[in-house]
C-alpha positions as CSV (number, residue, x, y, z in Angstrom):
1,M,25.5,-11.2,19.6
2,A,22.4,-10.3,18.4
3,T,19.7,-12.5,17.5
4,N,18.0,-12.3,14.5
5,K,15.1,-13.6,13.2
6,A,13.4,-14.0,10.2
7,W,10.4,-15.1,8.4
8,T,11.3,-16.8,5.0
9,L,9.2,-17.9,2.3
10,A,8.1,-22.2,2.8
11,S,5.9,-22.7,0.1
12,R,4.0,-20.7,-2.9
13,P,0.9,-20.5,-2.4
14,T,-1.9,-22.3,-4.6
15,G,-4.9,-20.8,-2.9
16,P,-5.6,-18.5,-0.2
17,V,-1.9,-17.5,1.8
18,T,-1.9,-20.3,5.0
19,E,0.7,-19.7,8.2
20,Q,2.6,-23.2,6.8
21,N,4.0,-21.2,3.3
22,F,6.4,-19.3,6.1
23,K,9.0,-20.5,8.3
24,L,10.8,-18.6,10.9
25,V,14.5,-18.9,11.2
26,E,16.7,-17.9,13.6
27,S,20.6,-17.3,13.3
28,E,23.4,-15.1,14.5
29,A,22.4,-11.3,13.2
30,P,24.5,-10.4,10.1
31,R,27.9,-8.0,10.4
32,P,28.1,-5.4,8.3
33,M,30.9,-5.5,5.7
34,D,32.9,-2.9,4.2
35,G,30.1,-0.2,2.8
36,E,27.4,-2.2,4.6
37,V,25.1,-0.4,6.8
38,Q,23.4,-2.9,10.2
39,V,20.0,-1.9,11.0
40,K,17.8,-3.3,13.9
41,N,14.5,-3.2,12.4
42,L,11.3,-1.4,14.6
43,W,8.9,-1.9,12.0
44,L,7.6,-3.8,9.2
45,S,5.1,-3.1,6.7
46,L,2.7,-5.3,5.6
47,D,1.6,-5.0,1.5
48,P,-0.3,-6.9,-0.8
49,Y,2.0,-6.3,-3.6
50,M,3.8,-9.4,-1.2
51,R,1.1,-11.4,-2.5
52,F,2.0,-11.6,-5.5
53,R,5.9,-11.9,-5.1
54,M,5.0,-15.3,-3.6
55,D,4.2,-16.7,-6.8
56,D,7.3,-17.8,-9.4
57,V,6.0,-15.6,-12.2
58,K,6.9,-12.8,-14.4
59,S,6.2,-9.8,-13.1
60,Y,7.7,-6.4,-12.7
61,A,9.9,-7.2,-9.5
62,P,11.5,-10.8,-9.0
63,S,9.5,-13.5,-7.2
64,V,11.0,-14.2,-2.8
65,Q,12.7,-17.9,-3.6
66,I,11.8,-20.7,-1.6
67,G,14.1,-20.3,1.4
68,E,14.4,-16.7,1.1
69,V,13.7,-14.0,3.4
70,M,10.7,-12.4,3.0
71,V,9.9,-8.7,0.8
72,G,9.4,-6.2,2.4
73,Q,10.0,-2.8,3.9
74,T,10.7,-1.9,7.2
75,A,12.0,1.5,9.3
76,G,13.9,1.2,11.7
77,E,17.7,2.8,13.6
78,V,21.2,1.9,12.4
79,V,23.4,-0.5,15.0
80,E,26.8,-0.4,13.1
81,S,27.9,1.3,9.9
82,K,31.0,0.5,8.0
83,H,29.5,4.2,5.6
84,P,30.3,7.0,5.4
85,G,26.7,8.1,5.2
86,F,25.4,6.3,7.8
87,K,26.2,6.3,11.6
88,A,25.0,4.6,14.7
89,G,21.4,6.0,15.3
90,D,20.2,7.1,12.4
91,K,17.0,6.4,11.3
92,V,16.7,4.6,8.0
93,L,13.9,2.7,5.7
94,A,14.9,-1.2,5.5
95,A,14.2,-4.3,4.3
96,G,12.7,-7.6,4.8
97,W,10.7,-9.8,7.3
98,Q,13.5,-10.1,9.8
99,L,15.1,-8.2,13.4
100,Y,18.1,-7.3,11.8
101,S,19.4,-5.9,7.9
102,C,22.6,-5.9,6.6
103,I,22.9,-2.8,3.3
104,K,24.7,-1.3,1.1
105,G,25.0,1.9,2.4
106,D,23.7,3.5,-1.3
107,D,20.6,1.8,-1.5
108,L,19.9,3.1,1.9
109,S,17.4,5.6,2.5
110,K,17.9,7.8,5.6
111,V,14.3,9.2,7.1
112,P,14.2,12.7,7.5
113,A,13.9,14.4,11.0
114,S,10.4,15.2,11.5
115,A,8.0,15.4,14.0
116,A,6.2,12.8,12.6
117,P,6.9,9.4,14.0
118,L,9.1,6.7,12.2
119,S,6.3,3.7,11.3
120,Y,4.5,7.2,8.9
121,Y,7.2,6.3,6.4
122,L,6.3,3.3,5.9
123,G,2.2,4.8,5.3
124,L,1.4,7.8,4.7
125,L,4.7,9.5,4.5
126,G,6.1,6.5,2.6
127,M,5.0,3.7,0.0
128,P,1.4,4.1,0.1
129,G,1.2,7.3,0.5
130,L,3.4,7.9,-2.4
131,T,1.2,6.0,-4.8
132,A,-1.9,8.0,-4.1
133,Y,-0.1,11.3,-4.9
134,F,1.8,10.5,-7.6
135,G,-1.1,8.0,-8.7
136,L,-3.7,10.4,-8.5
137,K,-2.3,13.5,-9.3
138,E,-0.3,12.2,-12.5
139,I,-2.5,9.6,-14.1
140,G,-6.2,10.4,-12.9
141,V,-5.6,14.0,-13.1
142,P,-8.0,14.8,-11.3
143,K,-10.0,18.1,-11.9
144,P,-12.4,20.4,-9.4
145,G,-16.1,19.6,-9.6
146,E,-15.6,15.7,-11.0
147,T,-16.1,12.4,-8.9
148,V,-13.4,10.6,-7.5
149,V,-14.0,6.9,-7.0
150,V,-11.1,4.7,-4.9
151,S,-11.2,1.2,-3.8
152,A,-10.0,-0.6,-0.6
153,A,-10.7,3.4,1.0
154,S,-10.5,2.2,4.2
155,G,-6.5,1.3,3.5
156,A,-3.1,3.0,3.3
157,V,-2.8,3.7,-0.8
158,G,-7.3,4.4,-0.5
159,G,-7.0,6.4,2.3
160,V,-4.7,8.9,0.8
161,V,-6.6,8.8,-2.5
162,G,-9.3,10.0,-1.5
163,Q,-8.9,12.9,1.0
164,L,-6.1,14.1,-1.7
165,A,-9.3,14.2,-3.6
166,K,-11.2,16.7,-1.7
167,I,-8.5,18.0,-1.5
168,A,-8.3,18.9,-5.4
169,G,-11.8,20.5,-5.1
170,C,-13.8,16.5,-6.4
171,R,-16.4,14.1,-4.5
172,A,-14.9,12.1,-3.2
173,V,-16.8,8.0,-3.1
174,G,-15.3,5.1,-1.0
175,I,-15.7,1.5,-1.5
176,A,-14.8,-0.3,1.6
177,G,-15.8,-3.6,3.3
178,G,-18.4,-3.1,6.3
179,K,-20.0,-0.5,7.9
180,Q,-17.6,0.3,10.0
181,K,-15.1,0.9,7.4
182,C,-17.6,3.2,5.4
183,D,-18.5,5.3,8.5
184,Y,-14.9,5.8,9.4
185,V,-14.1,7.0,5.7
186,V,-17.0,9.6,5.8
187,K,-17.1,10.2,9.4
188,E,-13.0,10.4,9.9
189,L,-11.9,10.6,6.6
190,G,-14.2,13.1,5.1
191,F,-15.3,11.2,1.9
192,D,-18.6,12.1,0.5
193,A,-19.7,8.6,0.9
194,C,-18.6,5.2,1.0
195,V,-20.0,1.9,-0.7
196,D,-19.9,-1.6,1.3
197,Y,-19.3,-3.6,-1.1
198,K,-20.3,-7.2,0.8
199,A,-24.0,-5.8,1.2
200,G,-24.8,-6.6,-2.0
201,N,-25.7,-4.2,-4.1
202,L,-22.8,-2.7,-5.4
203,Y,-23.6,-1.4,-8.4
204,R,-26.9,0.1,-7.3
205,D,-25.5,1.7,-4.2
206,L,-22.3,2.7,-6.4
207,R,-25.0,4.6,-8.8
208,E,-26.8,6.3,-6.1
209,A,-23.2,7.7,-4.1
210,C,-22.2,9.3,-7.9
211,P,-24.5,10.9,-9.3
212,Q,-22.6,12.5,-12.0
213,R,-20.9,9.2,-12.8
214,A,-17.4,8.9,-11.7
215,D,-15.2,11.1,-13.6
216,V,-11.4,9.3,-12.1
217,Y,-11.5,5.5,-10.5
218,F,-8.9,4.6,-8.5
219,D,-8.4,0.7,-8.9
220,N,-6.8,-1.0,-5.7
221,V,-8.4,-4.3,-6.0
222,G,-9.7,-5.2,-9.7
223,G,-12.5,-8.2,-9.9
224,E,-16.2,-7.4,-9.5
225,V,-15.3,-3.9,-8.2
226,L,-13.8,-3.1,-11.6
227,E,-15.7,-4.5,-13.8
228,T,-19.1,-3.0,-12.2
229,M,-17.1,0.2,-12.2
230,L,-16.7,0.3,-15.6
231,K,-20.3,0.8,-16.2
232,L,-19.9,4.0,-14.6
233,M,-17.6,5.3,-16.1
234,N,-17.9,9.4,-17.5
235,L,-16.6,10.1,-21.3
236,R,-12.7,10.8,-21.5
237,S,-12.7,9.3,-17.4
238,R,-9.6,7.7,-16.0
239,I,-9.2,4.5,-14.6
240,V,-5.6,4.4,-12.2
241,V,-5.0,0.3,-11.9
242,C,-2.8,0.0,-8.8
243,G,-3.9,-2.7,-7.9
244,R,-5.9,-6.4,-8.7
245,I,-5.9,-8.5,-4.5
246,A,-9.6,-9.4,-5.2
247,E,-8.1,-11.9,-8.3
248,R,-5.0,-13.0,-6.0
249,D,-5.9,-16.7,-6.2
250,E,-7.8,-17.0,-9.6
251,A,-8.5,-15.3,-12.6
252,Y,-10.5,-12.9,-13.6
253,C,-11.7,-12.7,-16.8
254,H,-13.3,-8.8,-17.3
255,K,-16.2,-8.6,-19.6
256,N,-16.6,-5.1,-20.0
257,L,-14.0,-3.8,-21.2
258,G,-15.7,-2.4,-24.0
259,V,-17.0,0.4,-23.0
260,L,-12.9,1.7,-23.0
261,I,-13.5,2.2,-26.5
262,G,-16.9,3.9,-26.5
263,N,-16.1,6.4,-23.5
264,R,-12.5,6.9,-25.0
265,I,-11.6,5.8,-21.5
266,K,-7.6,6.5,-19.7
267,M,-6.7,3.2,-18.1
268,Q,-3.5,3.1,-17.2
269,G,-0.9,0.6,-14.6
270,M,1.6,1.7,-12.1
271,I,4.0,1.3,-10.0
272,V,5.0,3.9,-7.9
273,F,9.1,3.3,-8.6
274,D,8.6,5.5,-11.8
275,W,8.2,8.2,-9.6
276,K,11.3,7.7,-8.0
277,D,13.7,10.4,-8.8
278,R,10.3,12.6,-7.7
279,Y,9.7,11.1,-3.8
280,G,11.1,14.4,-2.0
281,E,8.5,16.4,-3.8
282,G,5.7,13.9,-2.9
283,V,6.9,13.8,1.3
284,Q,7.3,17.1,1.3
285,A,3.2,17.8,0.0
286,L,1.7,15.0,2.1
287,A,3.9,15.8,5.8
288,G,2.4,19.5,4.5
289,Y,-1.2,18.4,3.8
290,L,-0.8,16.3,7.2
291,A,0.6,19.7,9.1
292,Q,-2.3,21.3,8.0
293,G,-4.8,18.8,9.7
294,K,-5.9,17.9,6.0
295,L,-4.8,14.9,6.4
296,K,-6.1,11.9,8.8
297,Y,-3.8,8.3,8.8
298,R,-4.7,4.9,10.6
299,E,-2.7,2.5,11.2
300,S,-3.8,-1.6,11.7
301,V,-0.6,-3.2,14.5
302,V,0.1,-6.6,15.2
303,E,2.6,-6.3,17.9
304,G,6.1,-8.9,17.5
305,I,7.8,-10.6,14.7
306,E,6.0,-14.0,15.7
307,N,2.5,-12.7,14.6
308,A,3.4,-10.9,10.5
309,P,2.2,-14.2,8.9
310,K,-1.1,-13.7,10.8
311,G,-0.9,-9.7,10.2
312,F,-0.6,-10.9,6.2
313,I,-3.3,-12.6,6.3
314,A,-5.6,-10.7,8.0
315,L,-4.7,-8.2,5.1
316,L,-5.2,-10.9,2.1
317,T,-8.7,-11.3,3.8
318,G,-9.6,-7.9,5.1
319,G,-8.9,-7.7,8.8
320,N,-6.9,-4.6,8.6
321,F,-8.0,-1.3,9.5
322,G,-5.8,1.2,8.1
323,K,-2.3,0.6,7.2
324,Q,-0.8,-2.8,8.2
325,L,2.3,-2.8,10.4
326,V,3.8,-5.3,12.5
327,K,5.8,-3.6,15.7
328,L,9.1,-4.9,15.9
329,G,10.6,-3.3,18.0
């Protein structure tokens, strides 16, 4: 019997996440029941939303309970199937911080045959890419000539947002932490400008980078960055609220929300699940841009399931560069 290794939630964070919040459990790999599929996970996606699932609070998705396997999407290969729709060798998207998963076949998604690496379906062609695609297109609604600003611009979502803004004929301005990341955003991803929020001159630098101010702000962090961007939004501009990782450890009181009234700003939260019935459209569009060379993508990989907590903490503290993954296989 194969041995499974799984990270469970050992305790809820009372401040920054530490490795002591997790526990690695070894057991026999689960075997599929009728209608289920056993998957050997090869890649694990690490994403900011996981931090909020570690808390015992009411949200759009259930919290991870103490002792449960940490939530997270994986990409892997079917080992054994007791569902007619799957066979050994099929590449699929599964779940959990673990080496093996047993999932009902009706809840499993096949990875389409393509030239893209399997890991891309956890990033550019997966949830982060789809978040960027639908959030910008459906809520941001960018128009040619407008200015689109996105925070966490070197990350899995932000990097795609800016590139899609350029495809739409907009000026793309990123916000990232450090010169190296800002250089990557401009020189590799093709943004028009990128502001280093760690430099200590956030408002001044953003004002210089946005001479016509901002028409769309895609917010991945919340906190001080959102507070600053509220001062720079144009009349009838749009703010896509995607994440608030900067507020993960303590509440942040926003003081500039009054500008929403005077500037008639549309500020809307988004969860990518709302477009689940259109995922095929998004993947097709993103894959097309990738094939045409219009989208570039970078992965930050840690090796081995034993290092998953380290990779997650690096993600939360800005230590990653691009889409954060764990290579399991």
